[in-house]
N, C-alpha and C positions, 0 to 999 in steps of 0.2 A: 133464872135469866130475867133481867129487867127489860121491859118493853117501852118505858118512857122515862124522861128525866125526873119525874115525880117519884118513881120507885127508888132511884138513887138518892134523892133528897131525903126521903123518909128513912132509908137505911142509915144514912150518914147523920141524921138528926140536924140537917141544915135546910135552908130555904131553897126553893127551885132557882131563885135568882143567883144564889151563891154557886150552885152546881153549874149554871150557865156561864158564870164568870170564869170558873176554873177551866171548863171545856174550851172557852174562847181565849184563854191565855192572859186574862187580866191580871195585872200585878198588884191590885188592891186587896187580894185575898191573902191572909197570913199563911205561912208555910205549913203550920200544923193542920189547919182546916183543909188546905189544898191536898196534903198527903192523905187525909182521911177520905175526902171525896174520891180521889183517884184509886184508893184502895177498894172502895165499893164499886166503882166503875169497872174495875178488873174482876172482882169477885162475882158481880152480877152479870158480867159479860155484856155490858151495855155498849151498844153501837149507836152513836149520835147520828141523826139524819142530817148529813152535811148539806144536802140540797135545801132542806127546810131552814137550816141555820143561815145559809147564804141569802135566801129570800127574805127572811125576817130582818137580818142585819144588813142586807144589801152588800154582802161580802161574797167574793168569788171563791175564797179559801184556796187560791192558787198563787204561787209565786213563780217567777221565772229565773233562769240562769243563763247568763250571756258569757261566753268564753271563746278563747282563741286556741287553747292548747289541744283540743281534740278529745273526744270521749274515751279514747283508748290509752291515753297517757297514764303511766303508772301512778303519777302523783294525783291525777284527777280521780282515778277510780277509788282511792282511799278517802279522798274528800267527799265523794259522792256517797260512800258508805256511811260516813258521819252525818251527812245531810239527811239521809233516809231515816236515821234514828229520830232526829228532831221532827221531820215531816210527819212521821207516823204518830209521834207523841202529841203533836199540836194540830193534827187534822188537816194538813195542807196537801195539795197536789203540786207537782213540779212540772214545769214546761220548759223545754229547751228552746231558746230564742236564737234562730239562725240569723246570720248577717244578711241573708237575702230572703225575700218573700215573694213567691210567684214570679221569680225571675227579675225582680226589681229590688235594688238596695234602698232600704228605708231606715230612718233614724231609730235608735234604740227606744226612744220615748214613744214614737208612733207604733213600734212593734208591741211594746208593753200595753199600750192602749187598745190595740186591735185584739190582743189576747186576753184582755181584762185581768191582768195580774195585779196583785195588791202591792208587790214589791219585787225587787230583783237582786240576785247575787251576781257580782261581776268578777271574773277570774281570768287571768292569763294575759292581761294587757300591760304594756309598758308605758312609762311617762311620755316617751316621744311619739307613740302612735295612738294616743288616746286623748279624746276631747269629750269630756263628760259634762260640759257646761250646761247643755240643754237638759240633761237628766237631773242635775242638781237644781236648776231653776224650776223644773216641773214640780218639785216637791214630792216626787214618788220615792218612797222609802228604798234605800239601797245599802247593801253591805259589799265592800270591795275586799277581795282577798289578795294580799301582797301588793297593794297600791294604797299609799297613805293619803287618801282623800277623806277629809273630815269637814263637812260643810253642809248647812241646811239640814236635810233629813238623810244624809249619806255619811256613813262611818266605815271603819275598816277593821280587819283582823289579820294578823301576820305572826310569823315566828320571830323570836328574838335573834335576828340574823347577826347583829353585831357581836353580842355576847358569845354566840356559838363559835364564830370564827376566832375570837380572842382566846377561847378555851382550847380550840384546836391548835392554834399556834403555840400556846403554853405547853400542851401535851408533846408536840414535836420538839420544842426547845428542851424539854426534860429528857428527850432521847438524844440530846446533843447535836441536833440539826441546827445549822446556822445559814445554810443556803436554801431558803424556802421560796418556792414559786407559787403563783396563784393563777389558775385557769378559771376565768370568770364566766359569767353568763352573758346575756345580751348587754352590751356596754351601755351604761347609764340607766339601766332598768332599776326598779326599786330594790330588788333582791341583790343585784350585782353591786350597787352603790353601798348598801349597808354591809354586805359581806366583805367588800374590799376595805371599808372603813374599819371593820373589826379586825381584819387581817393586818392592816397597817398599825393599829393600836397595839395588837398583840406583839408584833415585832418590836415596837418601841419599848414596851414593858419588859421584853426579854433581852433588850440590849442588842437586837439584831438589825442591821441596816436594811432598809427597803431598797430594792434594785428594780428600776423600771423595766429592764429587759426580762425580768422574771414575771412580769404581769402580761398575760395573753388573754385577749377577749375571746369569747366563744358564744354559744347560744344554748347551752345546757344539754346538747346532744352528744352521743357517742362519737360521731364523726368529728365534731368540733374538738372534743378532748383528744382524739387521735392526732389531728393535725397540729394542735397546740403543743402536744408533747414532742412531736417531731421537731418543732422549732426550738424548744427548750433543749433537746438533746444535741442540736447543732451548735449551741453556744460554746465558746471556748472553755467556759467553766459551767457545766450543767448543774442544776440544783440537786440536792440530795433528798429533798422531800417536796411533794407537790400537793397543794390543797386545791380541790376542785369544787366548783359551784354547784355541781350535781353529781349524783351517783353514775348517771349515764356518761358524763364527761370523764369521770374517774375510770370507768370501764374502758373507754377509748384510750385513755392515757396508758393503762396497763398493757393494752395490745401493742401500742407503739414501743413501749419499753422492751417488751419481749422480742419484737421484731428486730430491735437493735442489738439483740444478744445479751441483754441485761436481765436482772432478776428483781422481783418485788417480794419482800422489802430489802433484800440483801444489798442491792445497789441503790435503789431509789424507793423511798416510802411514798405511798399514795393514800390520800384521805378524801373521802367523798362528802356529799351533803344530800340528805333526804331520807336515807335508809329505806329504799324500795325493796321489794321482796327479793329481787335478784341479788342484792348486795351480800346476802348471807351465803349464797350458793356458788358464787364465782370462786375461782382459785387464783390467788389466795382470797379468802373471805375478806370483804371490804370493811376497814375501819371507817366510820362515817358519823355525821351528825344526824341524829334522828329528829325529824319534824313530826309532831303529833298531828298528822293530817286528818285523822278521824275526828279529833276534837275540834280542829279548825272548821271542818265541814259542819259538824253539829252546832257549834257555837255561832257560825255564820247565820244559820236558819233561826236559831233562838234570838239572836240580836235583831235580825230583820223582823221577826214576829213582834218583838217589843217595840220597835219603831212604828210598826203598823198599828198596834193597839193604842199606843200613847203618842199622840201627835206633838206633845210638848217635850218629849224625851230628848235629851242632848245626844248628838250622834256619838256612837261608841268608838273608842280607840283601844283595841285589845291586842296585847302582845303575849304570845304563848311561849312558854319555856321550851328549850330543846334539850337533847341528851347526847353526850358523846358515847358512841358504841364502839368499844375497842375489840377488834378482831385480829386478823393476821397480816394486813397489808402495810403496816407500819412497824419499823424496827429501829434499833439504834443506828446512828450515823457511823460510817466508817471513820476511824480516827487516823 
C-alpha cells in the first residue's frame, strides 16, 4: 500500500509532478502515461489526501448541482449514478444547492460562493423559467443538462432529441400508421421543442401530414399523459399511434386508453421517451427511446472538471446518441 504520492511516482517511473497532474485531472498528460499512473494508484491502493490537495492548490474539490426535478425523479437517479462514477474517479465531492437558504431565496451565484463550489451542474430548468445571466457573467464553470446554453465558461450536454423522434416516427410509419399524435413535455422547453421538431421532420419524410389537433402539451408526468390521451380519444378521428415526450406520460396515456375500453397496441400504439426502469415491467412493456442517462451524468461531471482545470477551454456542446428500444406497446395499424 502506498502512503505517499512519491511511492506511486517511483512505481510508475514518472515524476511526482506528473502523478499530481493525473490526480488533479490535468489534460496535458498523455493518455498512456495517465493509464500507467492510474494503474499503480489502484494497485498500491493509494488514497490522495484531498484536504492537503485543496490547501496547496487552493481548491475545494467540491462541485454543486442545482435542479428543479426533485431527487426522486427516475430520470435524475440515473443521472446521479453516472455523476457518482466521475466524482469518485476525479476526487470531487458533490453538494446539492437548494433554491432557498436559511429561509431566504438567494441567487445561484451567491449560493455557489457561500458553499465554495468550483463549478455547478444545472438540470431541470426550462428556457421560460430560467435566467442564468448572472451565473454566466460570474465566470463560474457550469454544465447544463438539457438546456442549450453555451457562453463564457458554461456549456451543455443533452440527448439527440430530434434524431430520436425522427427515428420513432419512421418506425411507426413502417407499421403503416398515418395518424400520429404527439403528447409533449412542458411547452417550449428545450426537450419539447427539439422532440417536436424531430416529430414534424419525421412526418414530412414519411409523407404524413402534421395535424395541430394531434399535438397536446404536457409536463412529462403520468397525469399529463392521461389527460392528453383523453383529449385525443375525444377527437372525431383519434390517432392510431401516440408518441410521448416521456415514459411517465406514455404510462398515463395507456391508462386512459384502457379506461376507454381500447387495447394497446391492438387499437392504439404508444411510444415513450427515456426508458425508465418501469418501462420494461408495465403491461404491455413500453416501446421507447432510451436516453443514456448514466453517460449524461458522468460526462457532465467530466466536462465540468475540464472547464475548472483549463480556464481557456471552449465551452462544451455535447449531444449523446439515443436508442430505440422495441417492446410490446406498438403494433401494426389497423387497415
